[in-house]
C-alpha positions as CSV (number, residue, x, y, z in Angstrom):
1,M,-7.6,5.6,24.2
2,A,-7.3,8.6,22.3
3,V,-11.0,10.5,22.6
4,S,-11.6,13.1,20.6
5,G,-15.3,13.4,20.2
6,G,-15.9,12.2,16.9
7,K,-17.4,8.6,15.4
8,D,-14.7,6.7,14.6
9,S,-12.8,7.9,19.0
10,L,-16.1,7.4,20.3
11,S,-17.1,3.7,18.5
12,L,-13.9,2.5,19.3
13,L,-14.9,3.1,22.5
14,Y,-17.0,1.0,23.1
15,V,-15.2,-1.0,21.6
16,L,-12.5,-1.4,23.9
17,K,-15.1,-1.2,26.9
18,K,-16.6,-4.4,25.5
19,I,-13.1,-6.2,24.9
20,E,-11.9,-5.3,28.6
21,K,-14.7,-6.8,29.9
22,R,-13.9,-9.7,29.0
23,F,-10.1,-9.2,30.3
24,P,-10.3,-8.6,33.8
25,R,-6.0,-7.8,34.5
26,A,-6.6,-5.3,32.3
27,G,-7.5,-1.5,32.2
28,L,-8.9,0.6,30.2
29,V,-8.2,4.9,30.5
30,A,-9.5,7.5,28.3
31,V,-7.2,10.7,27.1
32,T,-8.8,14.0,25.0
33,V,-7.1,17.1,24.2
34,D,-8.7,20.5,24.7
35,E,-6.4,21.9,21.8
36,G,-8.7,25.4,22.2
37,I,-10.7,25.5,18.7
38,E,-12.9,28.6,19.5
39,G,-17.0,27.8,18.5
40,Y,-15.9,23.5,17.6
41,R,-14.2,22.6,20.9
42,D,-16.5,22.6,23.3
43,E,-18.8,20.5,22.3
44,A,-16.4,17.4,21.2
45,L,-15.6,18.0,25.0
46,E,-19.2,17.0,26.6
47,Y,-19.6,14.3,24.1
48,V,-16.9,12.8,25.7
49,E,-17.2,13.2,28.9
50,E,-21.1,11.9,28.5
51,V,-19.8,8.3,26.4
52,T,-16.8,7.9,29.5
53,R,-19.2,8.7,31.9
54,M,-21.8,6.1,30.9
55,L,-19.2,3.2,30.1
56,E,-17.5,4.0,33.1
57,V,-14.0,5.3,31.8
58,P,-11.5,7.2,33.8
59,L,-10.5,10.7,31.5
60,Y,-7.9,12.2,31.4
61,K,-7.7,15.9,30.5
62,T,-4.9,18.1,28.9
63,S,-4.5,21.3,26.5
64,F,-2.2,23.0,24.8
65,E,-2.5,25.7,26.9
66,E,-1.3,23.8,30.0
67,A,0.9,22.0,27.9
68,F,2.4,24.3,25.4
69,G,1.2,27.9,27.0
70,K,-1.4,28.7,24.8
71,S,-4.8,28.0,23.0
72,L,-4.3,26.8,19.3
73,S,-7.0,30.0,18.2
74,E,-4.0,32.1,20.1
75,I,-0.8,30.2,17.8
76,V,-2.8,30.9,14.9
77,A,-3.9,34.2,15.4
78,S,0.0,35.5,16.5
79,K,2.3,37.1,14.2
80,Q,4.1,34.5,13.8
81,F,1.6,32.1,12.6
82,R,0.9,34.7,10.2
83,S,4.7,35.1,9.0
84,S,5.0,31.4,9.0
85,G,3.3,30.0,6.4
86,L,1.6,27.3,7.9
87,A,-2.1,25.6,7.9
88,A,-3.1,25.1,11.3
89,C,-3.3,22.0,10.8
90,S,0.4,21.4,10.5
91,V,0.4,22.9,13.6
92,C,-2.4,21.3,15.5
93,G,-1.2,18.0,13.9
94,P,2.3,17.6,16.0
95,L,1.3,19.0,19.2
96,R,-2.5,17.3,19.5
97,R,0.1,13.3,19.6
98,R,2.1,15.0,22.2
99,A,-0.4,16.1,23.9
100,I,-2.1,12.5,23.9
101,N,1.2,11.2,25.0
102,I,1.5,13.8,27.9
103,A,-2.1,12.9,28.9
104,A,-0.8,9.2,28.7
105,K,2.0,9.0,31.0
106,R,0.2,10.9,33.7
107,A,-2.2,8.1,33.4
108,G,0.6,5.1,33.8
109,A,-1.0,4.1,30.2
110,T,1.2,1.5,28.7
111,V,0.1,1.6,24.9
112,I,-2.0,4.4,23.5
113,A,-5.1,3.0,20.9
114,T,-6.4,5.9,18.0
115,A,-9.2,5.6,16.1
116,H,-7.7,5.7,12.6
117,T,-9.8,4.1,10.4
118,L,-8.1,2.7,6.7
119,D,-9.4,6.1,4.9
120,D,-6.6,7.7,7.4
121,V,-4.2,5.7,7.1
122,V,-3.9,6.3,3.6
123,Q,-4.1,9.9,3.7
124,T,-1.4,9.9,5.5
125,Y,0.8,7.2,3.8
126,F,-0.3,10.1,0.8
127,L,0.4,13.0,2.9
128,K,3.9,11.7,3.8
129,T,4.3,11.0,0.5
130,F,3.8,13.9,-0.5
131,R,5.9,16.1,2.2
132,G,9.2,13.6,1.3
133,E,8.8,11.6,4.8
134,L,7.1,8.3,3.1
135,G,9.4,5.6,4.7
136,T,10.0,6.7,8.2
137,S,7.3,3.6,9.9
138,E,4.5,1.6,9.1
139,I,1.3,3.8,10.1
140,G,-1.0,2.2,13.3
141,L,0.9,-0.8,13.5
142,R,2.9,-1.2,17.4
143,L,6.5,0.3,17.8
144,E,8.3,-0.4,20.1
145,G,10.9,1.9,22.0
146,P,11.6,4.9,24.1
147,F,7.9,5.7,24.6
148,I,4.5,4.7,24.8
149,P,3.7,2.1,21.6
150,R,0.4,3.4,19.8
151,V,-1.9,0.7,18.2
152,A,-5.0,1.7,15.9
153,P,-6.9,-1.0,15.7
154,F,-9.3,0.4,13.1
155,R,-7.1,0.2,10.5
156,L,-7.9,-2.1,8.2
157,T,-12.0,-0.6,8.5
158,P,-12.7,1.7,6.1
159,E,-14.6,5.0,7.6
160,R,-18.0,4.8,6.6
161,E,-18.5,0.9,8.2
162,V,-17.2,2.7,12.0
163,V,-19.8,5.4,10.5
164,F,-22.1,2.4,10.1
165,Y,-21.1,0.9,13.5
166,A,-21.8,4.8,15.3
167,Y,-25.5,4.8,14.4
168,L,-26.2,1.5,14.6
169,H,-25.3,1.6,18.6
170,N,-26.6,5.1,18.7
171,I,-23.4,6.7,19.5
172,P,-23.4,10.0,20.2
173,F,-20.6,12.0,18.4
174,Q,-19.9,15.8,17.6
175,S,-20.5,15.9,13.7
176,Q,-18.8,19.2,13.2
177,V,-16.1,19.5,11.0
178,C,-13.3,21.3,12.2
179,P,-13.2,25.2,11.3
180,N,-9.2,24.6,9.6
181,A,-10.0,21.5,7.8
182,A,-11.0,22.3,4.6
183,T,-7.6,24.5,4.3
184,S,-5.7,21.5,4.7
185,M,-4.1,19.3,2.4
186,R,-5.5,16.4,4.4
187,N,-8.7,17.4,3.0
188,M,-8.3,17.6,-0.6
189,I,-6.4,14.5,0.0
190,R,-9.4,12.7,1.2
191,R,-12.0,14.3,-1.0
192,F,-9.5,12.6,-4.3
193,L,-10.1,9.3,-2.3
194,A,-13.5,9.3,-1.5
195,E,-14.0,9.9,-4.8
196,F,-11.0,7.1,-6.1
197,D,-12.7,4.7,-3.9
198,E,-16.1,5.1,-4.7
199,R,-15.1,4.5,-8.6
200,Y,-12.7,1.7,-8.2
201,P,-14.0,-0.5,-4.8
202,G,-11.2,-1.6,-2.7
203,S,-8.3,0.1,-4.3
204,L,-7.9,1.8,-0.6
205,F,-6.6,-2.0,0.6
206,A,-4.5,-1.6,-2.3
207,A,-3.0,1.4,-1.9
208,L,-2.4,0.5,2.2
209,R,-0.7,-3.0,0.7
210,S,0.8,-1.0,-1.6
211,F,2.3,1.6,0.9
212,E,3.6,-1.0,3.7
213,K,5.6,-2.5,1.3
214,T,8.0,0.6,0.8
215,T,8.3,1.6,4.6
216,T,11.0,0.3,6.8
217,L,8.6,-0.6,10.4
218,G,10.7,1.6,12.8
219,K,14.0,2.1,10.9
220,K,14.0,6.1,12.2
221,M,12.1,6.1,15.0
222,Q,14.9,5.1,17.2
223,R,16.2,8.7,17.8
224,V,15.2,11.2,20.1
225,C,15.1,14.5,19.6
226,S,18.3,16.2,20.9
227,Y,16.5,19.1,22.7
228,C,12.6,17.5,24.3
229,G,14.1,13.6,24.9
230,E,11.1,13.1,22.9
231,P,11.2,10.0,20.1
232,S,12.1,12.0,16.9
233,S,12.8,11.0,13.2
234,R,15.5,13.8,12.9
235,E,17.6,16.0,15.8
236,L,15.1,18.1,16.5
237,C,11.5,17.2,17.0
238,R,8.3,19.0,15.0
239,V,7.1,19.7,18.4
240,C,10.2,22.0,19.4
241,E,10.8,23.1,15.7
242,L,7.2,24.4,16.2
243,T,7.1,25.9,19.9
244,Q,10.4,27.5,19.1
245,T,9.6,29.2,16.4
246,L,5.3,30.2,17.6
247,I,5.4,30.1,20.4
248,H,8.4,30.7,22.8
């Protein structure tokens, strides 16, 4: 399971640990990524280590520096990044997903669970719409192919319910918001959807159903990147584009 140190991922780790106890043949491991965000990431990693140790879940760690040769702080401070016009989150997201895959392969995982909530999934569909990428695949449902499949058990659970679960079970988690989040497109969408769903309850569920009627499950996910061989919906995957432009 991919664990960041926030409320969503540590709550899901608690839930999956309870489920694992009922299935002796199953195994649960946690993977975490140190993006290298100065003044922010160290606290989250401490919570990850604390909770995995308490739950007796093996932890596999990797970092942007290990996987790509530079931390996120180093990347965003570079001349190439400053001239790219990109936001830090646009770089961090694809690299983090690739780093999770690297750690999961090292752990021998057969499925990767992520803690994306209903709010996260709907936000991502809106992001894909604005970027012209809607229709590539359904989000949070298991896809088969030349990669470790991913599942999102919280995809139908509103974020506020996960927050309630975390406090109800006294789960320690990092509450500090990433310093890069304020300038992200996702943050604007998050605020809009939160206000809209508060005024019109049930809107997130309705939006999810509408988006999933328009997607084509797995249609474009069978291709692989011509450079690295990882799954991609286009000739050159986003990670290779970023590393070739900003790092190498």
